[in-house]
N, CA, C and O atoms as CSV, one atom per row, in Angstrom:
chain,resi,resn,atom,element,x,y,z
A,1,MET,N,N,55.526,64.246,-58.529
A,1,MET,CA,C,55.496,63.336,-57.390
A,1,MET,C,C,54.091,63.341,-56.788
A,1,MET,O,O,53.482,64.397,-56.614
A,2,LYS,N,N,53.588,62.151,-56.475
A,2,LYS,CA,C,52.262,62.002,-55.923
A,2,LYS,C,C,52.250,62.385,-54.444
A,2,LYS,O,O,53.145,62.006,-53.688
A,3,GLN,N,N,51.220,63.144,-54.036
A,3,GLN,CA,C,51.096,63.558,-52.643
A,3,GLN,C,C,50.689,62.372,-51.780
A,3,GLN,O,O,49.814,61.591,-52.154
A,4,LYS,N,N,51.331,62.244,-50.619
A,4,LYS,CA,C,50.990,61.192,-49.679
A,4,LYS,C,C,49.708,61.580,-48.952
A,4,LYS,O,O,49.568,62.711,-48.486
A,5,ILE,N,N,48.781,60.645,-48.857
A,5,ILE,CA,C,47.538,60.879,-48.135
A,5,ILE,C,C,47.707,60.266,-46.752
A,5,ILE,O,O,47.687,59.045,-46.596
A,6,GLU,N,N,47.873,61.120,-45.757
A,6,GLU,CA,C,48.068,60.672,-44.382
A,6,GLU,C,C,47.629,61.774,-43.432
A,6,GLU,O,O,47.358,62.897,-43.858
A,7,CYS,N,N,47.560,61.457,-42.156
A,7,CYS,CA,C,47.152,62.425,-41.152
A,7,CYS,C,C,48.112,63.607,-41.152
A,7,CYS,O,O,49.325,63.419,-41.053
A,8,PRO,N,N,47.585,64.823,-41.261
A,8,PRO,CA,C,48.461,65.992,-41.258
A,8,PRO,C,C,49.074,66.284,-39.893
A,8,PRO,O,O,50.005,67.082,-39.790
A,9,GLU,N,N,48.557,65.644,-38.844
A,9,GLU,CA,C,49.082,65.887,-37.504
A,9,GLU,C,C,50.119,64.859,-37.066
A,9,GLU,O,O,51.121,65.212,-36.444
A,10,CYS,N,N,49.879,63.567,-37.393
A,10,CYS,CA,C,50.809,62.535,-36.893
A,10,CYS,C,C,51.342,61.619,-37.993
A,10,CYS,O,O,52.085,60.682,-37.702
A,11,ASN,N,N,50.974,61.873,-39.259
A,11,ASN,CA,C,51.423,61.091,-40.421
A,11,ASN,C,C,50.964,59.635,-40.409
A,11,ASN,O,O,51.576,58.789,-41.061
A,12,SER,N,N,49.893,59.336,-39.673
A,12,SER,CA,C,49.345,57.978,-39.630
A,12,SER,C,C,48.340,57.778,-40.763
A,12,SER,O,O,47.929,58.744,-41.405
A,13,PRO,N,N,47.942,56.524,-41.011
A,13,PRO,CA,C,46.942,56.244,-42.045
A,13,PRO,C,C,45.580,56.848,-41.675
A,13,PRO,O,O,45.278,57.088,-40.506
A,14,LEU,N,N,44.778,57.080,-42.712
A,14,LEU,CA,C,43.445,57.642,-42.535
A,14,LEU,C,C,42.387,56.627,-42.929
A,14,LEU,O,O,42.673,55.649,-43.619
A,15,LYS,N,N,41.160,56.871,-42.482
A,15,LYS,CA,C,40.013,56.134,-43.026
A,15,LYS,C,C,39.012,57.169,-43.496
A,15,LYS,O,O,38.884,58.241,-42.906
A,16,VAL,N,N,38.304,56.838,-44.562
A,16,VAL,CA,C,37.267,57.714,-45.101
A,16,VAL,C,C,35.930,57.137,-44.671
A,16,VAL,O,O,35.760,55.918,-44.640
A,17,TRP,N,N,34.979,58.000,-44.340
A,17,TRP,CA,C,33.664,57.535,-43.900
A,17,TRP,C,C,32.569,58.336,-44.593
A,17,TRP,O,O,32.739,59.508,-44.929
A,18,ILE,N,N,31.451,57.668,-44.793
A,18,ILE,CA,C,30.261,58.290,-45.382
A,18,ILE,C,C,29.079,57.853,-44.528
A,18,ILE,O,O,28.812,56.660,-44.389
A,19,ASP,N,N,28.384,58.811,-43.965
A,19,ASP,CA,C,27.198,58.533,-43.153
A,19,ASP,C,C,25.995,58.513,-44.082
A,19,ASP,O,O,25.739,59.484,-44.794
A,20,ILE,N,N,25.256,57.405,-44.078
A,20,ILE,CA,C,24.139,57.271,-45.008
A,20,ILE,C,C,22.828,57.093,-44.249
A,20,ILE,O,O,22.826,56.718,-43.076
A,21,ASP,N,N,21.737,57.359,-44.913
A,21,ASP,CA,C,20.396,57.108,-44.396
A,21,ASP,C,C,19.754,56.041,-45.264
A,21,ASP,O,O,19.939,56.016,-46.481
A,22,ALA,N,N,19.006,55.173,-44.631
A,22,ALA,CA,C,18.270,54.161,-45.381
A,22,ALA,C,C,16.898,53.996,-44.741
A,22,ALA,O,O,16.731,54.151,-43.532
A,23,GLU,N,N,15.943,53.684,-45.570
A,23,GLU,CA,C,14.586,53.432,-45.091
A,23,GLU,C,C,14.259,51.970,-45.342
A,23,GLU,O,O,14.472,51.463,-46.443
A,24,ILE,N,N,13.744,51.292,-44.324
A,24,ILE,CA,C,13.302,49.902,-44.455
A,24,ILE,C,C,11.789,49.925,-44.307
A,24,ILE,O,O,11.264,50.473,-43.337
A,25,SER,N,N,11.084,49.330,-45.268
A,25,SER,CA,C,9.625,49.297,-45.195
A,25,SER,C,C,9.128,47.888,-45.488
A,25,SER,O,O,9.811,47.094,-46.134
A,26,PHE,N,N,7.945,47.600,-45.009
A,26,PHE,CA,C,7.300,46.302,-45.220
A,26,PHE,C,C,5.865,46.543,-45.659
A,26,PHE,O,O,5.234,47.510,-45.233
A,27,HIS,N,N,5.355,45.672,-46.503
A,27,HIS,CA,C,3.929,45.676,-46.792
A,27,HIS,C,C,3.261,44.911,-45.657
A,27,HIS,O,O,3.805,43.921,-45.168
A,28,VAL,N,N,2.087,45.364,-45.240
A,28,VAL,CA,C,1.376,44.736,-44.130
A,28,VAL,C,C,0.121,44.062,-44.675
A,28,VAL,O,O,-0.713,44.698,-45.318
A,29,SER,N,N,0.002,42.743,-44.404
A,29,SER,CA,C,-1.181,42.019,-44.867
A,29,SER,C,C,-2.368,42.368,-43.969
A,29,SER,O,O,-2.196,43.007,-42.931
A,30,SER,N,N,-3.558,41.954,-44.362
A,30,SER,CA,C,-4.771,42.241,-43.577
A,30,SER,C,C,-4.748,41.540,-42.226
A,30,SER,O,O,-5.501,41.904,-41.323
A,31,THR,N,N,-3.877,40.524,-42.080
A,31,THR,CA,C,-3.756,39.837,-40.787
A,31,THR,C,C,-2.608,40.391,-39.951
A,31,THR,O,O,-2.349,39.915,-38.846
A,32,GLY,N,N,-1.929,41.389,-40.480
A,32,GLY,CA,C,-0.834,42.024,-39.728
A,32,GLY,C,C,0.532,41.437,-40.002
A,32,GLY,O,O,1.513,41.836,-39.374
A,33,LYS,N,N,0.617,40.486,-40.938
A,33,LYS,CA,C,1.909,39.892,-41.268
A,33,LYS,C,C,2.722,40.877,-42.117
A,33,LYS,O,O,2.194,41.531,-43.016
A,34,LEU,N,N,4.013,40.963,-41.810
A,34,LEU,CA,C,4.911,41.828,-42.573
A,34,LEU,C,C,5.525,41.038,-43.723
A,34,LEU,O,O,6.008,39.923,-43.528
A,35,ASN,N,N,5.506,41.616,-44.921
A,35,ASN,CA,C,6.127,40.961,-46.067
A,35,ASN,C,C,6.600,42.019,-47.046
A,35,ASN,O,O,6.439,43.215,-46.803
A,36,LYS,N,N,7.175,41.586,-48.138
A,36,LYS,CA,C,7.726,42.468,-49.172
A,36,LYS,C,C,8.624,43.548,-48.578
A,36,LYS,O,O,8.355,44.743,-48.692
A,37,ARG,N,N,9.679,43.096,-47.953
A,37,ARG,CA,C,10.641,44.043,-47.368
A,37,ARG,C,C,11.310,44.853,-48.471
A,37,ARG,O,O,11.708,44.304,-49.499
A,38,GLU,N,N,11.432,46.147,-48.256
A,38,GLU,CA,C,12.116,47.031,-49.201
A,38,GLU,C,C,13.116,47.878,-48.433
A,38,GLU,O,O,12.818,48.401,-47.360
A,39,VAL,N,N,14.298,48.002,-48.997
A,39,VAL,CA,C,15.328,48.865,-48.430
A,39,VAL,C,C,15.617,49.938,-49.461
A,39,VAL,O,O,15.938,49.642,-50.612
A,40,GLN,N,N,15.499,51.182,-49.040
A,40,GLN,CA,C,15.729,52.286,-49.973
A,40,GLN,C,C,16.775,53.224,-49.385
A,40,GLN,O,O,16.690,53.635,-48.227
A,41,ASP,N,N,17.741,53.544,-50.196
A,41,ASP,CA,C,18.779,54.497,-49.819
A,41,ASP,C,C,18.196,55.895,-49.938
A,41,ASP,O,O,17.738,56.293,-51.009
A,42,ASN,N,N,18.213,56.631,-48.852
A,42,ASN,CA,C,17.779,58.030,-48.884
A,42,ASN,C,C,19.026,58.874,-48.973
A,42,ASN,O,O,19.623,59.236,-47.959
A,43,GLN,N,N,19.417,59.185,-50.198
A,43,GLN,CA,C,20.668,59.914,-50.411
A,43,GLN,C,C,20.687,61.214,-49.645
A,43,GLN,O,O,19.743,62.003,-49.693
A,44,GLN,N,N,21.759,61.416,-48.950
A,44,GLN,CA,C,21.958,62.665,-48.226
A,44,GLN,C,C,22.982,63.491,-48.977
A,44,GLN,O,O,23.864,62.956,-49.650
A,45,SER,N,N,22.858,64.769,-48.857
A,45,SER,CA,C,23.826,65.629,-49.524
A,45,SER,C,C,24.270,66.747,-48.604
A,45,SER,O,O,24.612,67.841,-49.055
A,46,ASP,N,N,24.264,66.465,-47.313
A,46,ASP,CA,C,24.602,67.511,-46.358
A,46,ASP,C,C,26.027,67.391,-45.824
A,46,ASP,O,O,26.349,67.937,-44.769
A,47,GLY,N,N,26.872,66.680,-46.553
A,47,GLY,CA,C,28.293,66.651,-46.184
A,47,GLY,C,C,28.644,65.720,-45.050
A,47,GLY,O,O,29.689,65.883,-44.419
A,48,ARG,N,N,27.800,64.750,-44.776
A,48,ARG,CA,C,28.120,63.820,-43.696
A,48,ARG,C,C,29.089,62.759,-44.203
A,48,ARG,O,O,28.733,61.598,-44.407
A,49,CYS,N,N,30.305,63.196,-44.393
A,49,CYS,CA,C,31.377,62.329,-44.848
A,49,CYS,C,C,32.676,62.999,-44.441
A,49,CYS,O,O,32.690,64.172,-44.067
A,50,GLY,N,N,33.759,62.254,-44.516
A,50,GLY,CA,C,35.028,62.872,-44.193
A,50,GLY,C,C,36.141,61.862,-44.046
A,50,GLY,O,O,36.028,60.704,-44.448
A,51,LEU,N,N,37.214,62.338,-43.460
A,51,LEU,CA,C,38.399,61.522,-43.206
A,51,LEU,C,C,38.741,61.629,-41.737
A,51,LEU,O,O,38.527,62.669,-41.114
A,52,GLU,N,N,39.275,60.546,-41.183
A,52,GLU,CA,C,39.763,60.602,-39.810
A,52,GLU,C,C,40.988,59.723,-39.660
A,52,GLU,O,O,41.159,58.728,-40.365
A,53,CYS,N,N,41.826,60.114,-38.732
A,53,CYS,CA,C,43.071,59.400,-38.480
A,53,CYS,C,C,42.790,58.110,-37.727
A,53,CYS,O,O,41.910,58.060,-36.868
A,54,LEU,N,N,43.539,57.073,-38.054
A,54,LEU,CA,C,43.408,55.797,-37.357
A,54,LEU,C,C,44.179,55.778,-36.039
A,54,LEU,O,O,44.030,54.840,-35.256
A,55,GLU,N,N,44.999,56.796,-35.780
A,55,GLU,CA,C,45.823,56.812,-34.570
A,55,GLU,C,C,45.497,57.948,-33.604
A,55,GLU,O,O,45.425,57.729,-32.395
A,56,CYS,N,N,45.300,59.161,-34.124
A,56,CYS,CA,C,45.053,60.304,-33.231
A,56,CYS,C,C,43.620,60.806,-33.421
A,56,CYS,O,O,42.820,60.147,-34.085
A,57,ASP,N,N,43.299,61.931,-32.863
A,57,ASP,CA,C,41.940,62.466,-32.896
A,57,ASP,C,C,41.649,63.358,-34.097
A,57,ASP,O,O,40.575,63.958,-34.153
A,58,TRP,N,N,42.569,63.469,-35.068
A,58,TRP,CA,C,42.356,64.352,-36.204
A,58,TRP,C,C,41.197,63.843,-37.050
A,58,TRP,O,O,41.068,62.643,-37.293
A,59,LYS,N,N,40.357,64.774,-37.494
A,59,LYS,CA,C,39.197,64.434,-38.318
A,59,LYS,C,C,38.825,65.664,-39.137
A,59,LYS,O,O,38.943,66.791,-38.656
A,60,VAL,N,N,38.376,65.453,-40.369
A,60,VAL,CA,C,37.876,66.557,-41.182
A,60,VAL,C,C,36.595,66.091,-41.867
A,60,VAL,O,O,36.531,64.984,-42.402
A,61,TYR,N,N,35.581,66.947,-41.844
A,61,TYR,CA,C,34.339,66.669,-42.551
A,61,TYR,C,C,34.502,67.067,-44.005
A,61,TYR,O,O,35.237,68.004,-44.318
A,62,GLY,N,N,33.819,66.359,-44.897
A,62,GLY,CA,C,33.938,66.620,-46.328
A,62,GLY,C,C,33.691,68.065,-46.695
A,62,GLY,O,O,34.398,68.624,-47.534
A,63,GLN,N,N,32.693,68.678,-46.075
A,63,GLN,CA,C,32.366,70.072,-46.399
A,63,GLN,C,C,33.438,71.044,-45.948
A,63,GLN,O,O,33.497,72.167,-46.449
A,64,ASP,N,N,34.296,70.636,-45.007
A,64,ASP,CA,C,35.352,71.513,-44.488
A,64,ASP,C,C,36.725,71.214,-45.081
A,64,ASP,O,O,37.683,71.948,-44.836
A,65,CYS,N,N,36.822,70.132,-45.863
A,65,CYS,CA,C,38.115,69.711,-46.408
A,65,CYS,C,C,38.532,70.645,-47.544
A,65,CYS,O,O,37.769,70.880,-48.481
A,66,LYS,N,N,39.740,71.169,-47.449
A,66,LYS,CA,C,40.262,72.087,-48.475
A,66,LYS,C,C,41.371,71.448,-49.316
A,66,LYS,O,O,41.795,72.023,-50.319
A,67,ASP,N,N,41.835,70.278,-48.919
A,67,ASP,CA,C,42.929,69.595,-49.595
A,67,ASP,C,C,42.382,68.808,-50.785
A,67,ASP,O,O,41.564,67.906,-50.607
A,68,ASP,N,N,42.828,69.141,-51.994
A,68,ASP,CA,C,42.317,68.498,-53.206
A,68,ASP,C,C,42.536,66.987,-53.225
A,68,ASP,O,O,41.653,66.239,-53.644
A,69,ALA,N,N,43.700,66.536,-52.778
A,69,ALA,CA,C,43.987,65.097,-52.786
A,69,ALA,C,C,43.069,64.360,-51.820
A,69,ALA,O,O,42.585,63.270,-52.126
A,70,MET,N,N,42.830,64.950,-50.658
A,70,MET,CA,C,41.925,64.321,-49.689
A,70,MET,C,C,40.486,64.345,-50.194
A,70,MET,O,O,39.733,63.397,-49.968
A,71,LEU,N,N,40.103,65.413,-50.869
A,71,LEU,CA,C,38.759,65.482,-51.447
A,71,LEU,C,C,38.558,64.393,-52.493
A,71,LEU,O,O,37.467,63.836,-52.609
A,72,LYS,N,N,39.604,64.089,-53.255
A,72,LYS,CA,C,39.520,63.021,-54.259
A,72,LYS,C,C,39.294,61.665,-53.595
A,72,LYS,O,O,38.583,60.821,-54.140
A,73,VAL,N,N,39.897,61.447,-52.418
A,73,VAL,CA,C,39.689,60.200,-51.675
A,73,VAL,C,C,38.226,60.098,-51.233
A,73,VAL,O,O,37.607,59.042,-51.357
A,74,ILE,N,N,37.684,61.194,-50.719
A,74,ILE,CA,C,36.283,61.209,-50.292
A,74,ILE,C,C,35.369,60.957,-51.492
A,74,ILE,O,O,34.409,60.194,-51.383
A,75,GLU,N,N,35.652,61.583,-52.624
A,75,GLU,CA,C,34.855,61.381,-53.842
A,75,GLU,C,C,34.942,59.935,-54.321
A,75,GLU,O,O,33.946,59.377,-54.780
A,76,ALA,N,N,36.119,59.324,-54.218
A,76,ALA,CA,C,36.286,57.925,-54.624
A,76,ALA,C,C,35.453,57.009,-53.727
A,76,ALA,O,O,34.843,56.054,-54.209
A,77,ALA,N,N,35.426,57.295,-52.432
A,77,ALA,CA,C,34.617,56.492,-51.503
A,77,ALA,C,C,33.136,56.659,-51.833
A,77,ALA,O,O,32.375,55.693,-51.772
A,78,ASP,N,N,32.726,57.864,-52.179
A,78,ASP,CA,C,31.332,58.109,-52.543
A,78,ASP,C,C,30.961,57.329,-53.796
A,78,ASP,O,O,29.865,56.774,-53.871
A,79,GLU,N,N,31.854,57.277,-54.781
A,79,GLU,CA,C,31.594,56.502,-55.999
A,79,GLU,C,C,31.455,55.014,-55.677
A,79,GLU,O,O,30.577,54.340,-56.218
A,80,LYS,N,N,32.319,54.502,-54.799
A,80,LYS,CA,C,32.227,53.085,-54.411
A,80,LYS,C,C,30.916,52.821,-53.683
A,80,LYS,O,O,30.270,51.798,-53.909
A,81,TYR,N,N,30.522,53.750,-52.804
A,81,TYR,CA,C,29.264,53.597,-52.076
A,81,TYR,C,C,28.086,53.552,-53.043
A,81,TYR,O,O,27.188,52.725,-52.882
A,82,ARG,N,N,28.077,54.427,-54.039
A,82,ARG,CA,C,26.964,54.481,-54.986
A,82,ARG,C,C,26.879,53.201,-55.824
A,82,ARG,O,O,25.823,52.905,-56.383
A,83,ALA,N,N,27.958,52.450,-55.917
A,83,ALA,CA,C,27.959,51.190,-56.661
A,83,ALA,C,C,27.460,50.026,-55.802
A,83,ALA,O,O,27.327,48.908,-56.298
A,84,LEU,N,N,27.183,50.280,-54.517
A,84,LEU,CA,C,26.700,49.228,-53.624
A,84,LEU,C,C,25.181,49.155,-53.637
A,84,LEU,O,O,24.495,50.135,-53.930
A,85,ARG,N,N,24.682,47.999,-53.321
A,85,ARG,CA,C,23.244,47.816,-53.159
A,85,ARG,C,C,22.993,47.496,-51.699
A,85,ARG,O,O,23.532,46.527,-51.165
A,86,LEU,N,N,22.174,48.310,-51.056
A,86,LEU,CA,C,21.871,48.088,-49.648
A,86,LEU,C,C,20.876,46.940,-49.507
A,86,LEU,O,O,19.881,46.881,-50.228
A,87,THR,N,N,21.149,46.033,-48.579
A,87,THR,CA,C,20.231,44.933,-48.292
A,87,THR,C,C,20.181,44.731,-46.788
A,87,THR,O,O,21.071,45.169,-46.058
A,88,VAL,N,N,19.139,44.070,-46.338
A,88,VAL,CA,C,18.988,43.725,-44.938
A,88,VAL,C,C,18.999,42.206,-44.854
A,88,VAL,O,O,18.283,41.526,-45.589
A,89,VAL,N,N,19.812,41.688,-43.960
A,89,VAL,CA,C,19.937,40.238,-43.797
A,89,VAL,C,C,19.557,39.897,-42.361
A,89,VAL,O,O,20.062,40.528,-41.432
A,90,PRO,N,N,18.675,38.909,-42.153
A,90,PRO,CA,C,18.301,38.525,-40.797
A,90,PRO,C,C,19.508,38.043,-39.993
A,90,PRO,O,O,20.403,37.398,-40.539
A,91,LEU,N,N,19.529,38.353,-38.707
A,91,LEU,CA,C,20.593,37.882,-37.833
A,91,LEU,C,C,20.474,36.384,-37.609
A,91,LEU,O,O,19.370,35.846,-37.525
A,92,LYS,N,N,21.608,35.718,-37.513
A,92,LYS,CA,C,21.614,34.292,-37.188
A,92,LYS,C,C,21.693,34.157,-35.677
A,92,LYS,O,O,22.539,34.779,-35.035
A,93,ASN,N,N,20.828,33.362,-35.123
A,93,ASN,CA,C,20.837,33.158,-33.658
A,93,ASN,C,C,21.701,32.005,-33.258
A,93,ASN,O,O,21.816,31.703,-32.071
């Protein structure tokens, strides 16, 4: 039987989160114009990820999680994140 992934305190649904760092840089022309925007993912490996309940205050950080099924959810989210390409899009006014 498959283990249910839910809040251990109130049995509500969970969300998984991954805190990421990104660097945005621009080339600067001799007149001071910014161009050639680059967005680079600065991979972090300090455990800034985890699960939290959508209803109560329960939360666990990835580095503190001992539940194998919950760890698999965090790992799956990390795999999905690594398949993404970070981009910056100008705001529409």
